[in-house]
PyMOL CGO cylinders between C-alpha atoms (Angstrom):
from pymol import cmd
from pymol.cgo import CYLINDER

trace = [
    CYLINDER, 116.90, 83.11, 125.18, 114.16, 82.34, 122.65, 0.3, 1, 1, 1, 1, 1, 1,
    CYLINDER, 114.16, 82.34, 122.65, 110.92, 84.22, 122.03, 0.3, 1, 1, 1, 1, 1, 1,
    CYLINDER, 110.92, 84.22, 122.03, 108.90, 81.19, 123.15, 0.3, 1, 1, 1, 1, 1, 1,
    CYLINDER, 108.90, 81.19, 123.15, 110.50, 81.52, 126.60, 0.3, 1, 1, 1, 1, 1, 1,
    CYLINDER, 110.50, 81.52, 126.60, 109.05, 85.00, 127.16, 0.3, 1, 1, 1, 1, 1, 1,
    CYLINDER, 109.05, 85.00, 127.16, 105.90, 85.43, 129.24, 0.3, 1, 1, 1, 1, 1, 1,
    CYLINDER, 105.90, 85.43, 129.24, 102.65, 85.51, 127.26, 0.3, 1, 1, 1, 1, 1, 1,
    CYLINDER, 102.65, 85.51, 127.26, 104.11, 84.22, 123.98, 0.3, 1, 1, 1, 1, 1, 1,
    CYLINDER, 104.11, 84.22, 123.98, 102.95, 80.89, 122.63, 0.3, 1, 1, 1, 1, 1, 1,
    CYLINDER, 102.95, 80.89, 122.63, 103.66, 78.93, 119.49, 0.3, 1, 1, 1, 1, 1, 1,
    CYLINDER, 103.66, 78.93, 119.49, 101.29, 80.92, 117.28, 0.3, 1, 1, 1, 1, 1, 1,
    CYLINDER, 101.29, 80.92, 117.28, 102.42, 84.37, 118.40, 0.3, 1, 1, 1, 1, 1, 1,
    CYLINDER, 102.42, 84.37, 118.40, 106.06, 83.35, 117.94, 0.3, 1, 1, 1, 1, 1, 1,
    CYLINDER, 106.06, 83.35, 117.94, 105.27, 82.10, 114.42, 0.3, 1, 1, 1, 1, 1, 1,
    CYLINDER, 105.27, 82.10, 114.42, 103.61, 85.44, 113.64, 0.3, 1, 1, 1, 1, 1, 1,
    CYLINDER, 103.61, 85.44, 113.64, 106.64, 87.34, 114.93, 0.3, 1, 1, 1, 1, 1, 1,
    CYLINDER, 106.64, 87.34, 114.93, 108.99, 85.14, 112.92, 0.3, 1, 1, 1, 1, 1, 1,
    CYLINDER, 108.99, 85.14, 112.92, 106.87, 85.77, 109.81, 0.3, 1, 1, 1, 1, 1, 1,
    CYLINDER, 106.87, 85.77, 109.81, 107.50, 89.51, 110.12, 0.3, 1, 1, 1, 1, 1, 1,
    CYLINDER, 107.50, 89.51, 110.12, 111.23, 89.11, 110.76, 0.3, 1, 1, 1, 1, 1, 1,
    CYLINDER, 111.23, 89.11, 110.76, 111.30, 89.21, 114.55, 0.3, 1, 1, 1, 1, 1, 1,
    CYLINDER, 111.30, 89.21, 114.55, 113.35, 86.19, 115.57, 0.3, 1, 1, 1, 1, 1, 1,
    CYLINDER, 113.35, 86.19, 115.57, 114.65, 87.01, 119.05, 0.3, 1, 1, 1, 1, 1, 1,
    CYLINDER, 114.65, 87.01, 119.05, 113.76, 88.81, 122.28, 0.3, 1, 1, 1, 1, 1, 1,
    CYLINDER, 113.76, 88.81, 122.28, 116.41, 91.41, 121.39, 0.3, 1, 1, 1, 1, 1, 1,
    CYLINDER, 116.41, 91.41, 121.39, 114.71, 92.12, 118.06, 0.3, 1, 1, 1, 1, 1, 1,
    CYLINDER, 114.71, 92.12, 118.06, 111.32, 92.38, 119.78, 0.3, 1, 1, 1, 1, 1, 1,
    CYLINDER, 111.32, 92.38, 119.78, 112.79, 94.82, 122.29, 0.3, 1, 1, 1, 1, 1, 1,
    CYLINDER, 112.79, 94.82, 122.29, 114.34, 96.99, 119.59, 0.3, 1, 1, 1, 1, 1, 1,
    CYLINDER, 114.34, 96.99, 119.59, 111.11, 97.05, 117.52, 0.3, 1, 1, 1, 1, 1, 1,
    CYLINDER, 111.11, 97.05, 117.52, 108.81, 97.47, 120.52, 0.3, 1, 1, 1, 1, 1, 1,
    CYLINDER, 108.81, 97.47, 120.52, 105.40, 95.98, 121.21, 0.3, 1, 1, 1, 1, 1, 1,
    CYLINDER, 105.40, 95.98, 121.21, 103.37, 98.50, 119.21, 0.3, 1, 1, 1, 1, 1, 1,
    CYLINDER, 103.37, 98.50, 119.21, 105.44, 98.23, 116.02, 0.3, 1, 1, 1, 1, 1, 1,
    CYLINDER, 105.44, 98.23, 116.02, 105.64, 94.43, 116.31, 0.3, 1, 1, 1, 1, 1, 1,
    CYLINDER, 105.64, 94.43, 116.31, 101.84, 94.30, 116.67, 0.3, 1, 1, 1, 1, 1, 1,
    CYLINDER, 101.84, 94.30, 116.67, 101.41, 96.60, 113.65, 0.3, 1, 1, 1, 1, 1, 1,
    CYLINDER, 101.41, 96.60, 113.65, 103.74, 94.44, 111.54, 0.3, 1, 1, 1, 1, 1, 1,
    CYLINDER, 103.74, 94.44, 111.54, 101.86, 91.24, 112.43, 0.3, 1, 1, 1, 1, 1, 1,
    CYLINDER, 101.86, 91.24, 112.43, 98.49, 92.87, 111.77, 0.3, 1, 1, 1, 1, 1, 1,
    CYLINDER, 98.49, 92.87, 111.77, 99.72, 94.37, 108.46, 0.3, 1, 1, 1, 1, 1, 1,
    CYLINDER, 99.72, 94.37, 108.46, 100.86, 90.91, 107.38, 0.3, 1, 1, 1, 1, 1, 1,
    CYLINDER, 100.86, 90.91, 107.38, 97.21, 89.88, 107.42, 0.3, 1, 1, 1, 1, 1, 1,
    CYLINDER, 97.21, 89.88, 107.42, 97.08, 87.75, 110.54, 0.3, 1, 1, 1, 1, 1, 1,
    CYLINDER, 97.08, 87.75, 110.54, 93.83, 88.02, 112.47, 0.3, 1, 1, 1, 1, 1, 1,
    CYLINDER, 93.83, 88.02, 112.47, 95.03, 89.37, 115.79, 0.3, 1, 1, 1, 1, 1, 1,
    CYLINDER, 95.03, 89.37, 115.79, 93.29, 90.95, 118.73, 0.3, 1, 1, 1, 1, 1, 1,
    CYLINDER, 93.29, 90.95, 118.73, 94.47, 93.65, 121.08, 0.3, 1, 1, 1, 1, 1, 1,
    CYLINDER, 94.47, 93.65, 121.08, 95.45, 90.89, 123.50, 0.3, 1, 1, 1, 1, 1, 1,
    CYLINDER, 95.45, 90.89, 123.50, 98.48, 90.23, 121.26, 0.3, 1, 1, 1, 1, 1, 1,
    CYLINDER, 98.48, 90.23, 121.26, 99.53, 93.84, 121.76, 0.3, 1, 1, 1, 1, 1, 1,
    CYLINDER, 99.53, 93.84, 121.76, 99.23, 93.48, 125.52, 0.3, 1, 1, 1, 1, 1, 1,
    CYLINDER, 99.23, 93.48, 125.52, 100.98, 90.10, 125.44, 0.3, 1, 1, 1, 1, 1, 1,
    CYLINDER, 100.98, 90.10, 125.44, 103.93, 91.59, 123.54, 0.3, 1, 1, 1, 1, 1, 1,
    CYLINDER, 103.93, 91.59, 123.54, 104.24, 94.47, 125.99, 0.3, 1, 1, 1, 1, 1, 1,
    CYLINDER, 104.24, 94.47, 125.99, 103.96, 92.06, 128.93, 0.3, 1, 1, 1, 1, 1, 1,
    CYLINDER, 103.96, 92.06, 128.93, 106.65, 89.87, 127.37, 0.3, 1, 1, 1, 1, 1, 1,
    CYLINDER, 106.65, 89.87, 127.37, 108.98, 92.86, 127.22, 0.3, 1, 1, 1, 1, 1, 1,
    CYLINDER, 108.98, 92.86, 127.22, 108.19, 93.82, 130.82, 0.3, 1, 1, 1, 1, 1, 1,
    CYLINDER, 108.19, 93.82, 130.82, 108.22, 90.20, 132.05, 0.3, 1, 1, 1, 1, 1, 1,
    CYLINDER, 108.22, 90.20, 132.05, 104.69, 90.38, 133.45, 0.3, 1, 1, 1, 1, 1, 1,
    CYLINDER, 104.69, 90.38, 133.45, 101.43, 88.66, 132.54, 0.3, 1, 1, 1, 1, 1, 1,
    CYLINDER, 101.43, 88.66, 132.54, 99.49, 90.78, 130.05, 0.3, 1, 1, 1, 1, 1, 1,
    CYLINDER, 99.49, 90.78, 130.05, 96.43, 90.94, 132.30, 0.3, 1, 1, 1, 1, 1, 1,
    CYLINDER, 96.43, 90.94, 132.30, 98.58, 92.60, 134.99, 0.3, 1, 1, 1, 1, 1, 1,
    CYLINDER, 98.58, 92.60, 134.99, 99.27, 95.63, 132.77, 0.3, 1, 1, 1, 1, 1, 1,
    CYLINDER, 99.27, 95.63, 132.77, 97.75, 98.81, 134.17, 0.3, 1, 1, 1, 1, 1, 1,
    CYLINDER, 97.75, 98.81, 134.17, 94.50, 99.73, 132.33, 0.3, 1, 1, 1, 1, 1, 1,
    CYLINDER, 94.50, 99.73, 132.33, 95.91, 103.17, 131.50, 0.3, 1, 1, 1, 1, 1, 1,
    CYLINDER, 95.91, 103.17, 131.50, 99.01, 101.54, 130.01, 0.3, 1, 1, 1, 1, 1, 1,
    CYLINDER, 99.01, 101.54, 130.01, 96.80, 99.24, 127.92, 0.3, 1, 1, 1, 1, 1, 1,
    CYLINDER, 96.80, 99.24, 127.92, 94.76, 102.22, 126.68, 0.3, 1, 1, 1, 1, 1, 1,
    CYLINDER, 94.76, 102.22, 126.68, 97.93, 104.12, 125.74, 0.3, 1, 1, 1, 1, 1, 1,
    CYLINDER, 97.93, 104.12, 125.74, 99.31, 101.11, 123.84, 0.3, 1, 1, 1, 1, 1, 1,
    CYLINDER, 99.31, 101.11, 123.84, 96.04, 100.61, 121.97, 0.3, 1, 1, 1, 1, 1, 1,
    CYLINDER, 96.04, 100.61, 121.97, 95.79, 104.30, 121.04, 0.3, 1, 1, 1, 1, 1, 1,
    CYLINDER, 95.79, 104.30, 121.04, 99.38, 104.21, 119.74, 0.3, 1, 1, 1, 1, 1, 1,
    CYLINDER, 99.38, 104.21, 119.74, 98.82, 100.97, 117.81, 0.3, 1, 1, 1, 1, 1, 1,
    CYLINDER, 98.82, 100.97, 117.81, 95.62, 102.24, 116.17, 0.3, 1, 1, 1, 1, 1, 1,
    CYLINDER, 95.62, 102.24, 116.17, 96.89, 105.74, 115.38, 0.3, 1, 1, 1, 1, 1, 1,
    CYLINDER, 96.89, 105.74, 115.38, 97.31, 106.44, 111.69, 0.3, 1, 1, 1, 1, 1, 1,
    CYLINDER, 97.31, 106.44, 111.69, 100.90, 106.22, 110.49, 0.3, 1, 1, 1, 1, 1, 1,
]
cmd.load_cgo(trace, "trace")
């Protein structure tokens, strides 16, 4: 399976993931949504929190807007926490 086949991921988000060394769904799963989001953001791409939700939804095989609001808040807090 390719990244582009996962829910929520389009051409641009896949290009961003590839740019930070994430080439497959397995790599995305091992890195996790939060770390993948941090890597893309650190690379200088202008991303919004929707990318974070999209990555998590891709891993859970659900549309990002169907993520529970509490889950979204937890992800965002984790992604924005200082390293």
